[in-house]
C-alpha positions as CSV (number, residue, x, y, z in Angstrom):
1,M,132.1,133.3,45.0
2,V,131.0,136.0,47.5
3,P,128.3,134.4,49.6
4,D,125.2,136.4,50.3
5,M,123.9,134.3,53.1
6,I,125.0,131.9,55.8
7,L,123.0,128.7,56.5
8,I,123.2,127.6,60.2
9,R,122.5,124.1,61.3
10,F,121.4,123.6,64.9
11,G,123.0,120.9,67.1
12,E,121.9,117.9,69.1
13,F,119.4,120.0,71.2
14,T,116.8,119.8,68.4
15,I,114.5,117.5,70.5
16,K,110.7,117.3,70.8
17,G,108.5,119.1,73.1
18,R,108.8,122.3,75.0
19,N,112.6,122.1,75.4
20,R,113.1,122.5,71.7
21,K,111.4,125.9,71.7
22,Q,113.4,127.0,74.7
23,F,116.7,125.8,73.2
24,E,116.0,127.3,69.8
25,K,115.1,130.6,71.5
26,R,118.4,130.7,73.3
27,M,120.2,129.7,70.1
28,V,118.7,132.7,68.3
29,E,119.7,135.0,71.1
30,Q,123.3,133.7,70.9
31,V,123.5,134.2,67.1
32,R,121.9,137.6,67.4
33,R,124.6,138.6,69.8
34,V,127.3,137.5,67.4
35,V,125.7,139.3,64.5
36,A,125.2,142.6,66.5
37,P,128.5,144.1,65.4
38,F,127.5,143.7,61.8
39,P,124.6,146.1,61.4
40,A,123.6,145.2,57.8
41,A,123.3,141.5,58.6
42,K,119.8,140.2,59.2
43,L,118.6,137.0,60.9
44,I,116.0,134.7,59.3
45,Q,114.6,131.9,61.4
46,T,112.8,128.8,60.0
47,F,112.0,125.4,61.5
48,G,115.3,123.9,62.6
49,R,117.3,126.3,60.6
50,L,118.7,129.8,60.9
51,Y,120.0,132.0,58.1
52,I,122.1,135.1,58.2
53,Q,121.5,137.5,55.3
54,L,124.9,139.2,55.0
55,N,123.8,142.3,52.9
56,G,127.4,143.1,52.2
57,E,128.9,142.2,55.5
58,S,132.1,140.1,55.5
59,Y,131.4,136.4,55.5
60,E,134.9,135.7,56.9
61,A,134.4,138.0,59.9
62,V,131.0,136.6,60.8
63,A,132.3,133.0,60.3
64,V,135.1,133.5,62.9
65,K,132.4,134.4,65.5
66,L,130.0,131.6,64.6
67,K,132.5,128.8,65.1
68,H,132.4,129.3,68.9
69,V,128.6,129.6,69.3
70,F,127.5,126.6,71.3
71,G,124.6,124.8,69.8
72,I,125.7,125.4,66.1
73,V,126.8,122.1,64.7
74,S,127.9,123.6,61.3
75,F,127.3,126.4,58.9
76,S,127.7,127.0,55.2
77,P,128.4,130.1,53.0
78,V,125.6,130.0,50.4
79,R,124.4,131.7,47.3
80,H,120.7,132.5,47.5
81,A,118.7,132.1,44.2
82,E,115.2,132.5,43.1
83,M,113.1,129.3,42.8
84,D,113.8,129.2,39.1
85,L,115.8,126.5,37.3
86,E,118.1,128.9,35.4
87,A,118.8,131.0,38.4
88,I,119.7,127.9,40.4
89,R,122.0,126.7,37.6
90,A,123.8,130.0,37.4
91,A,124.3,130.0,41.2
92,A,125.6,126.4,41.0
93,L,128.2,127.4,38.4
94,D,129.3,130.4,40.5
95,V,129.9,128.1,43.4
96,M,131.9,125.6,41.4
97,R,134.0,128.3,39.7
98,A,134.8,129.9,43.1
99,Q,136.6,126.8,44.5
100,P,140.1,127.5,45.8
101,T,141.6,125.1,43.3
102,E,140.0,123.8,40.1
103,P,138.3,120.6,41.0
104,R,138.5,117.4,39.0
105,T,135.5,115.6,40.3
106,F,132.1,116.6,41.8
107,K,128.6,115.5,42.5
108,V,125.3,117.3,43.0
109,S,122.8,116.6,45.7
110,V,119.4,118.4,45.6
111,R,117.1,118.5,48.6
112,R,113.6,119.5,47.6
113,V,111.6,120.7,50.7
114,V,109.2,122.6,48.4
115,K,107.3,119.8,46.7
116,T,105.5,122.2,44.3
117,F,108.8,122.8,42.5
118,P,108.3,121.4,39.0
119,H,111.4,119.1,39.0
120,D,112.0,116.4,41.6
121,S,115.3,115.9,43.4
122,Q,116.7,113.3,41.0
123,E,115.8,115.3,37.9
124,M,117.3,118.4,39.5
125,N,120.6,116.5,40.1
126,R,120.8,115.9,36.3
127,L,119.7,119.3,35.3
128,V,122.1,121.2,37.6
129,G,125.0,118.7,37.1
130,G,124.7,118.7,33.3
131,H,124.8,122.5,33.2
132,V,128.0,122.6,35.3
133,L,129.6,119.8,33.1
134,R,128.9,121.7,29.9
135,A,130.5,124.9,31.3
136,M,133.5,123.0,32.8
137,P,134.3,120.2,30.4
138,D,137.4,119.0,32.3
139,L,135.2,118.1,35.3
140,K,134.0,114.6,36.0
141,V,131.2,113.1,38.1
142,D,132.2,111.0,41.1
143,V,129.3,110.1,43.4
144,R,131.5,108.2,46.0
145,K,134.5,110.5,46.7
146,P,134.0,113.8,44.9
147,E,136.4,116.7,45.5
148,V,133.4,119.0,45.6
149,H,130.0,118.1,46.9
150,L,127.6,120.7,45.4
151,R,124.5,121.0,47.4
152,V,121.2,122.6,46.5
153,E,118.4,123.1,49.0
154,L,114.9,124.1,47.7
155,Q,113.3,125.8,50.7
156,P,110.2,128.0,51.1
157,E,112.6,131.0,51.4
158,G,114.3,130.2,48.1
159,A,117.1,128.0,46.7
160,F,120.3,127.8,48.6
161,V,123.4,126.6,46.8
162,F,126.7,125.8,48.5
163,S,129.6,123.3,48.8
164,D,131.3,124.1,52.1
165,V,130.2,122.7,55.4
166,V,132.1,124.4,58.2
167,P,132.2,122.5,61.6
168,A,131.3,124.6,64.6
169,A,131.2,124.1,68.4
170,G,128.1,121.9,68.5
171,G,126.6,121.0,71.9
172,F,123.8,123.0,73.5
173,P,123.2,126.7,73.7
174,Y,124.9,128.2,76.7
175,G,122.9,128.1,79.9
176,T,120.2,125.7,78.7
177,N,121.3,122.8,80.9
178,G,121.6,124.5,84.3
179,K,124.5,126.0,86.3
180,A,127.7,124.6,87.7
181,M,130.7,125.9,89.6
182,L,134.0,125.5,87.8
183,M,137.1,125.0,90.0
184,L,139.4,127.3,88.0
185,S,143.1,127.1,88.7
186,G,145.8,128.9,86.7
187,G,146.7,125.7,84.8
188,I,145.9,124.3,81.4
189,D,143.2,121.8,82.3
190,S,140.5,123.7,84.2
191,P,139.8,126.3,81.5
192,V,139.4,123.5,79.0
193,A,137.0,121.7,81.4
194,G,135.1,124.9,81.7
195,Y,134.8,125.3,77.9
196,L,133.5,121.7,77.5
197,A,131.0,122.3,80.3
198,M,129.7,125.4,78.6
199,R,129.6,123.5,75.3
200,K,127.1,121.1,76.9
201,G,124.8,124.0,77.8
202,L,126.0,124.7,81.4
203,E,126.2,128.2,82.7
204,I,129.4,128.4,84.8
205,E,130.6,130.4,87.7
206,A,134.3,130.0,88.5
207,V,135.9,129.5,91.9
208,H,139.6,130.3,92.4
209,F,141.6,129.7,95.5
210,H,144.5,132.0,96.5
211,S,147.0,131.9,99.3
212,Y,148.2,135.5,99.8
213,P,151.1,136.3,100.5
214,F,152.4,133.1,98.9
215,T,150.6,133.7,95.6
216,S,151.2,136.9,93.6
217,E,149.2,139.6,91.9
218,Q,150.3,138.2,88.6
219,A,148.7,134.9,89.5
220,K,145.5,136.7,90.1
221,E,145.6,138.6,86.8
222,K,146.3,135.3,85.0
223,V,143.1,133.7,86.4
224,I,141.1,136.9,85.5
225,T,142.4,136.6,81.9
226,L,141.4,132.9,81.7
227,A,138.0,133.7,83.1
228,R,137.6,136.6,80.6
229,R,138.4,134.3,77.7
230,L,135.7,131.8,78.9
231,S,133.3,134.8,79.1
232,E,134.3,135.9,75.6
233,I,133.5,132.5,74.2
234,S,130.1,132.2,75.9
235,G,129.2,135.9,75.4
236,A,127.9,136.1,78.9
237,T,129.1,137.7,82.1
238,L,131.0,135.2,84.3
239,K,131.2,135.4,88.1
240,L,134.7,134.7,89.4
241,H,134.7,133.8,93.1
242,L,138.0,134.4,94.8
243,V,138.6,132.4,98.0
244,Q,141.2,133.1,100.6
245,F,142.8,129.7,101.3
246,T,145.9,130.6,103.2
247,D,144.8,129.6,106.8
248,I,143.4,126.3,105.7
249,Q,146.4,125.5,103.5
250,T,148.9,126.3,106.2
251,S,147.0,124.4,108.8
252,F,147.5,121.2,106.7
253,T,151.2,121.7,106.6
254,Q,151.3,121.4,110.4
255,C,149.7,117.9,110.4
256,N,153.0,116.1,109.7
257,Q,151.2,114.2,106.9
258,D,153.0,115.7,103.9
259,H,152.0,112.9,101.6
260,L,148.3,113.8,102.2
261,I,148.5,117.6,101.8
262,I,147.1,117.6,98.3
263,T,144.3,115.2,99.2
264,L,143.4,117.4,102.2
265,M,143.5,120.6,100.2
266,R,141.3,119.3,97.4
267,R,138.7,117.9,99.8
268,S,138.4,121.3,101.5
269,M,138.3,123.1,98.1
270,L,135.4,120.9,97.1
271,R,133.6,121.6,100.4
272,I,134.0,125.3,99.8
273,G,132.9,124.9,96.1
274,Q,129.8,123.0,97.2
275,L,128.8,125.7,99.7
276,L,129.3,128.4,97.1
277,A,127.3,126.3,94.6
278,E,124.4,126.1,97.0
279,K,124.6,129.8,97.7
280,N,124.5,130.6,94.0
281,E,121.9,128.0,93.0
282,A,124.4,125.8,91.1
283,L,123.7,122.1,90.7
284,G,127.1,120.7,90.1
285,I,130.9,121.2,90.4
286,V,133.2,121.0,87.3
287,T,136.9,120.1,87.7
288,G,139.8,119.6,85.3
289,D,140.7,116.1,86.5
290,S,142.2,113.8,84.0
291,L,142.6,110.2,85.1
292,G,146.1,109.3,86.2
293,Q,147.6,112.7,85.1
294,V,148.9,113.5,88.6
295,A,148.9,111.9,92.0
296,S,145.6,113.5,93.1
297,Q,143.9,112.3,89.9
298,T,144.3,108.5,90.3
299,L,141.1,106.7,90.8
300,G,141.9,106.1,94.5
301,S,142.7,109.7,95.1
302,M,139.6,111.0,93.3
303,N,137.4,108.6,95.3
304,V,138.7,110.0,98.6
305,I,138.7,113.6,97.5
306,G,135.1,113.6,96.3
307,R,133.6,111.2,98.8
308,D,132.1,113.8,101.1
309,I,130.5,116.0,98.4
310,D,126.8,115.7,97.7
311,L,126.6,117.6,94.4
312,P,127.6,115.9,91.2
313,L,131.3,116.1,90.3
314,L,131.6,116.7,86.6
315,R,134.9,115.8,85.0
316,P,134.8,116.6,81.3
317,L,138.5,115.7,80.8
318,I,138.6,112.5,82.7
319,M,139.5,110.2,79.8
320,T,141.6,112.6,77.8
321,D,145.4,112.6,77.4
322,K,147.5,115.7,78.2
323,Q,148.3,116.4,74.5
324,E,144.6,116.4,73.7
325,I,143.9,118.9,76.4
326,I,146.8,121.1,75.2
327,N,145.5,121.0,71.7
328,L,142.0,122.1,72.8
329,A,143.5,124.8,75.0
330,E,145.4,126.2,72.0
331,E,142.2,126.0,69.9
332,I,140.1,128.0,72.4
333,G,142.9,130.5,73.2
334,T,143.7,129.7,76.8
335,Y,147.0,127.9,76.5
336,E,149.4,130.8,76.3
337,T,147.9,132.3,79.4
338,S,147.8,129.0,81.3
339,I,151.6,128.4,80.9
340,L,152.6,131.8,82.3
341,P,154.9,130.9,85.2
342,Y,152.9,132.3,88.1
343,E,152.2,129.9,91.0
344,D,148.7,129.3,92.4
345,C,148.0,127.7,95.7
346,C,147.8,124.2,94.2
347,T,151.5,124.3,93.3
348,L,152.6,125.4,96.8
349,F,153.8,123.0,99.5
350,V,153.7,120.1,97.0
351,P,155.3,117.0,98.7
352,R,157.9,115.0,97.0
353,S,155.9,111.8,97.3
354,P,152.1,112.6,97.4
355,S,149.8,109.7,98.1
356,T,148.2,108.1,95.0
357,N,145.9,105.8,97.0
358,P,145.0,107.6,100.3
359,N,142.9,105.8,102.9
360,L,139.6,107.5,103.5
361,N,139.5,106.7,107.2
362,V,143.0,108.0,107.8
363,V,142.2,111.2,105.8
364,R,139.1,111.8,107.9
365,K,141.0,111.2,111.1
366,V,143.7,113.7,110.1
367,E,141.0,116.3,109.3
368,S,139.5,115.8,112.7
369,F,142.8,116.9,114.3
370,V,142.9,120.2,112.4
371,P,141.7,122.9,114.8
372,N,138.4,124.4,113.7
373,L,138.6,123.2,110.1
374,A,134.8,123.5,109.6
375,G,134.9,127.0,110.9
376,M,137.8,128.0,108.6
377,I,135.8,126.6,105.6
378,E,132.8,128.6,106.6
379,E,134.9,131.7,107.1
380,A,136.5,131.2,103.6
381,V,133.0,131.1,102.1
382,R,132.0,134.3,104.0
383,G,135.1,136.1,102.9
384,T,134.8,135.2,99.3
385,E,135.1,138.1,96.9
386,T,133.3,138.0,93.6
387,M,134.3,139.6,90.3
388,L,132.0,140.1,87.4
389,I,134.0,139.3,84.3
390,K,132.4,140.7,81.1
391,P,133.2,139.5,77.6
392,D,133.9,142.9,76.3
393,D,135.7,144.3,79.3
394,L,139.4,144.2,78.4
395,S,140.4,146.5,81.3
396,Q,140.1,145.7,85.0
397,A,137.0,143.6,85.5
398,H,134.1,144.9,87.6
399,K,134.1,143.6,91.1
400,T,131.6,143.5,93.9
401,G,133.2,144.3,97.2
402,E,136.4,146.2,97.9
403,E,138.7,147.6,95.3
404,D,141.8,145.7,96.6
405,W,141.7,142.0,95.9
406,F,143.9,141.2,98.9
């Protein structure tokens, strides 16, 4: 079967009131962006549903794009038929005959939105199912566990016949739940955390810390590539804030508290992240923390690291295992970039035995002995360079500020 339309189902944002209209408007904008490269395709919007009329465009090519549109819970390739019994029967038979393998069992479910249609849903189940059985005599009906679930929807726009329901990203349309700053390292976890944040409707801006000359140009390009992939998924330009962290990081190595270096670093990173969030009107900070995965992600460590931050700390991966994170990184296309062997500042000066349960009072006392820590944090914010990462920019991303990153 060559589908002539795609039926799109909205996700969990279909709520009452003004928010529904706002979310649906953003949803249509996102789908329109996806469909733009297919000039013959046409969008048709109805209450709670969205259709794409393919007009000869490739279903497979459009489907690849739709899977990553946040807010779409699922979609189906459909045959569109006139509101006529024989036309619906013919379309149903086409769908059944187009199955990848010849099915042994099926069932029919008819949903009649148009109440003026002369046959009710139960009657249509028999009329359509009987027609298919006569044409395919080896087929049997199984209402509990059918190999094929043949669905017919009788809508004001016509009859839609389909059997496949393709899962999509779900969640909320991008940017409908506010803005947050993503702490983006070069590792596996933080890009996945960014993806999950975007899936829940957050617009994100990314913050990356570098320690030149200890970190390399390759490490920079790695982070740009990760940011670009997140931009490609969302379809929106993403701001990447590059923070010079060398002075702060080296000052901590002179405290003779090696076991606290990671804790001290992450506390300062969050302070900088909060200042950048306030500057850019973001209302939260997203991290890639996963409980117990490393020393800085024990409950005791996270308590101390996040204690002096006022903005909400959002940790989408907090209860996930490493393999689950890897699987999702592979699915969204960030894993191969994340495992490139270029160090970021978080992997520098790592002590042999980092503290897993630091004492908050001790950490604050150590920070008080660091000369001008607050001033260095403010200077890091002032010296932050910002790149604008565009989804369709596969060359060097556009940047505000100087041409040379370092």
